[in-house]
C-alpha positions in Angstrom: -4.8 -16.6 -2.1 -2.3 -17.7 0.5 -3.4 -18.3 4.0 -1.4 -17.8 7.2 -2.1 -17.5 10.9 -1.3 -14.7 13.3 0.8 -15.2 16.4 -2.3 -15.6 18.5 -3.9 -18.1 16.1 -6.5 -15.8 14.5 -6.9 -16.4 10.8 -5.2 -13.9 8.6 -5.8 -13.8 4.8 -2.8 -12.9 2.8 -2.8 -12.3 -1.0 0.1 -11.4 -3.2 0.0 -10.4 -6.8 2.7 -9.4 -9.3 1.6 -6.5 -11.5 3.2 -4.7 -14.5 5.0 -1.5 -13.6 2.6 0.6 -15.7 -0.3 2.9 -15.1 -2.6 0.0 -16.0 -0.8 -2.2 -13.3 -1.3 0.5 -10.7 -5.0 0.8 -11.6 -5.4 -3.0 -11.4 -3.7 -3.0 -8.0 -6.4 -0.7 -6.7 -9.2 -2.7 -8.2 -7.8 -6.0 -6.9 -7.4 -4.6 -3.4 -11.0 -3.5 -3.3 -12.3 -6.8 -4.7 -10.2 -8.8 -2.3 -11.2 -6.8 0.8 -14.9 -6.8 -0.1 -14.8 -10.6 -0.6 -13.2 -11.0 2.8 -15.8 -8.9 4.6 -13.5 -6.0 5.5 -15.4 -2.9 6.8 -16.4 -0.2 4.3 -14.2 2.3 6.1 -11.1 0.1 5.9 -11.8 -0.8 2.2 -12.2 2.8 1.2 -9.0 3.9 3.0 -7.1 0.9 1.6 -8.3 1.8 -1.9 -6.7 5.2 -1.7 -3.5 4.0 0.0 -3.0 1.2 -2.6 -3.6 3.7 -5.4 -1.0 6.1 -4.0 1.6 3.4 -3.3 1.1 1.7 -6.6 1.3 5.0 -8.5 4.5 5.9 -6.7 6.1 2.6 -7.5 5.2 3.0 -11.2 6.5 6.6 -11.3 9.6 6.3 -9.1 10.3 2.6 -8.5 10.1 1.2 -12.0 12.9 -0.8 -13.4 12.8 -1.9 -17.1 11.3 -5.4 -17.4 10.5 -5.7 -13.7 7.0 -6.0 -12.1 5.9 -4.7 -8.7 4.4 -6.8 -6.0 1.2 -6.0 -4.0 0.6 -7.9 -0.8 -2.5 -7.5 1.4 -2.6 -9.2 4.8 -6.0 -8.8 6.4 -7.0 -9.8 9.9 -10.8 -9.4 9.7 -11.4 -10.0 13.4 -9.2 -7.0 14.3 -10.3 -5.0 11.1 -6.5 -4.6 10.5 -4.8 -4.5 7.1 -1.2 -4.5 6.2 -0.5 -3.2 2.6 2.9 -3.9 1.1 4.1 -2.6 -2.3 7.5 -3.8 -3.4 9.5 -2.7 -6.4 13.0 -3.1 -7.8 14.4 0.3 -7.0 15.9 0.2 -3.5 18.1 3.2 -4.4 15.0 5.5 -4.5 13.3 5.6 -1.1 10.2 7.6 -0.3 10.5 10.7 1.9 7.6 12.0 3.9 7.0 15.7 4.0 7.0 17.4 7.4 3.5 17.7 8.5 4.0 21.3 9.7 4.7 22.6 6.2 2.0 23.2 3.5 2.6 21.7 0.1 3.5 24.0 -2.8 0.1 24.6 -4.5 1.9 25.0 -7.9 3.4 21.4 -7.8 1.4 18.8 -9.6 2.8 16.0 -7.4 4.2 15.3 -4.0 1.0 14.9 -2.0 0.7 11.1 -2.2 2.6 10.1 1.0 0.9 13.0 2.9 -2.4 11.2 2.0 -1.0 7.8 3.0 0.1 9.4 6.3 -3.4 10.7 6.9 -5.1 7.4 6.1 -2.8 4.8 7.6 -2.0 4.2 11.3 1.6 4.2 10.2 3.8 3.4 7.2 7.5 2.7 6.6 9.9 1.6 3.9 12.2 -1.5 4.2 14.7 -3.2 1.9 13.3 -5.8 -0.4 16.2 -8.1 -1.3 18.2 -8.2 -3.5 18.0 -4.6 -4.6 14.5 -3.3 -4.1 12.3 -1.8 -1.4 8.9 -2.4 0.2 6.7 0.4 1.3 4.3 -0.9 4.1 1.2 0.7 5.5 -1.0 -0.5 8.3 -4.6 0.5 8.6 -6.7 -0.4 11.6 -8.7 2.2 13.4 -11.2 4.5 11.6 -9.9 7.9 10.7 -11.2 10.6 13.1 -13.2 13.3 11.3 
């Protein structure tokens, strides 16, 4: 576990893990995220939403961002005082960037995929994708406020 401080001096716990770009690596990312957040005292709501977001982002990187012989990186940055979490999943395929589906169109019910980022959009306050040098990308999601039901 690496530790850092936020700009206002509140403690922020940051952990980073390299994982194999396999289905097993994606599953391990989800399990590690839940264990890390529980051990740091994150709220149940935040932990449950993070579990789903990490699962989707890790699955996407294994399916679409995989490069032979390259791992993916999971980074969690938790500020427990603000109940705020930043999730970052980095892979080696910067040429393939995620696209969000317009929220006003329904997904095709016959497709077996394509709903993951819609789920991330619903669970996170916001998400984006940025370059990860030298040739990869990082998909970041921030979770803070509870989801309104």
